[in-house]
N, C-alpha and C positions, 0 to 999 in steps of 0.2 A: 397095130393097134386093133383093137374092136372097140365099138363105143355105140352104148345104146343110147338114143335121143329121142328125151320123150317130148311132143309137141313141136314135131320135124317138118309137117306141114302148114306151121304158122310162117309169120315175116322174119324173124327171127331166127326158127330153128330150120328153115329152110335154106337160110343162106349158111348156117353152120353145116348142114348135112352136106351142102357143093362143096364148102371148104373141105370139111375133111374127107371125101371121095375123090374130089378132083384134084386138090393140091395137095394135101399130104398123104394121100395114099391110104387111110383107114378103112378098116372095115366097119359100115353103119348102118345097127338096125335103128328104123324109124319108125317108132312108135306114136300115133296119133290118133285120137279118136273121130275126127273129120269136123270139126264144130263150125261155127259160122266164122269164125277167124281162118281156117284151112285151106290150103289152096295146091293141091299135088301137082298142077302146070307147073308151079315156079321151080319143078324137082326132076324138068325134063330132060336137064343136061347128066344128070347121073340115072335117071331110072333104069337104064340099060345097063349099069356097073354089074357084073360078078359081086364088088366089094358094096354094093348097098341091096338093102332090101326094104320093106314095108309093110306092116302089121298095124291095119286097123284094131284100136284096142282102148279100153277105158282104165287108165293110171289107178283106178279106184278099185278095179277088179281086180283081187289081189290074187284069185287061182290064175290068172292071165298073165298078167307080169311074173311072177314065181315060174310059171312056165317056160317064158319067155327067157328069164334070165338065166336057167339051168340049160335052155336048149343052145342060146345064143352064146352064155359064157362069157360075158363082158369083161373087159379089162378094166371101163369105166362107163358110168351113167351120168349124162348129162341131161340133168332135167329142167325144160325149159317149160314144158306144157301147163297153161294155168288161163283161170279167167282173169283177162286184163283191161278190161275196157269201161270206164268208172259209170258211165250211163246205164250199161245193161247191169252192173250192181245194185243199182236205185232199183230197178224194176224185179229184178231176180238173185237177191244175195244171198237167197239158198245154193244155187251152182257155185259162187264163187266160193262159199264155205267148203261143199262137198269136194269142187276140183283141187282148190288151193292148201287146205287143209288137209282131208280125209286123203286126197289121192298123192297128198307129199308125204304122209304119214304113211300110209299104202309102202310107195315107193322107197322109201328109208328101211321100213323092217323087211322088207326082201330083199333087198338089195343089201341088207346085214345077213341076214340069212345065206345069201349068194357068199358075202365075206369071209362069212364062215367056215363055208364048204371049201374055200380054196387052200392048194399047199400054199406053207409059209412065205414063200416067198412071191410068189402070184400074188396074196392078202397084203403084202406089204407094198407092192406098189398099188393096189386097186384103189380108185378113187371115185368118187359122189363129189358131184359139183350141182349147184340148185342155183339156175341164172334168172332173176329179174327184171323187173323195170324199177326206173327212180321213182315211180309212182309208191312202191314199196320200202325201198333204200335210200331215197330221197337222190336230189342234183348233185353231181361233182365237181360243180362250180363254172366259172367261164370257161377256165383251161383245161377242167376234165384231168387234173393231176393229184387232186384231194386224196391222201394215202387213206385207202381203206383198211382198218381193222376191226376186229373183234370186240374192240372197246372204245370205239366211235357210235355217238350217239347218232339213231338213223332218224330222218329228215323227209317224211315222205313228202308228196308234193299235194298228196290229196287226201280229202280227210277219212275216205273210202281205204284205205291201205292198212294193213295191220301196221298195228302200231301207230296208228292215225288217230286222232279225236273220236271218241264214242259218239253216237248220236244225243244229240241236245245239251253235249258239252260247248260253253261259251267263252272267249277271251274277256 
C-alpha cells in the first residue's frame, strides 16, 4: 500500500510514518511544510528505508500537491497537517485559516482529481482520511469508547476550534 501522509514530521504524523513503514510495510510519502511543530529527527528510524520519502511542501500549494499525487500515485491520503496550538491561534489566526481550511480544501480537490484518474478497481479502494485532535472533534470521554458517527455532535474542548464558539459569544 502507498500512503501520502501530510504533516508527517509532526508529533502524531511521525508516529504514523514510523508505524506504516516500520511495522505495516507500507510505502509512505511524507509531505510536511516544516513549521514550528515539525521535527524530522523523530523519523530517523525510517528515513533510510526505501519505502519512505520526504518532500517539504505546503498543502496550500495546489500545483505541488497535484504533482505529488500524480507522481507518487497513492492508494490513500492520510491528512494530519494542521495548525493546532490554541495559543498560536490567538496570535495568528490567519495561519490557522489558511492551513486548516484552505489547505484541507486543496487536498480534497487534488485527491478528488487523483481519484477520478484511477481505474475503477483502484478508485473503489482509494481512501482519504482526515485526522484531527480533540480540540476540533471533542473528547471521547473517560473510557475512550464513545462511538463516533457522522451524526454525533462535535464538542470541541476549545472555543477557538472549528465549530467552537464565535468570538464574543457568552453562555
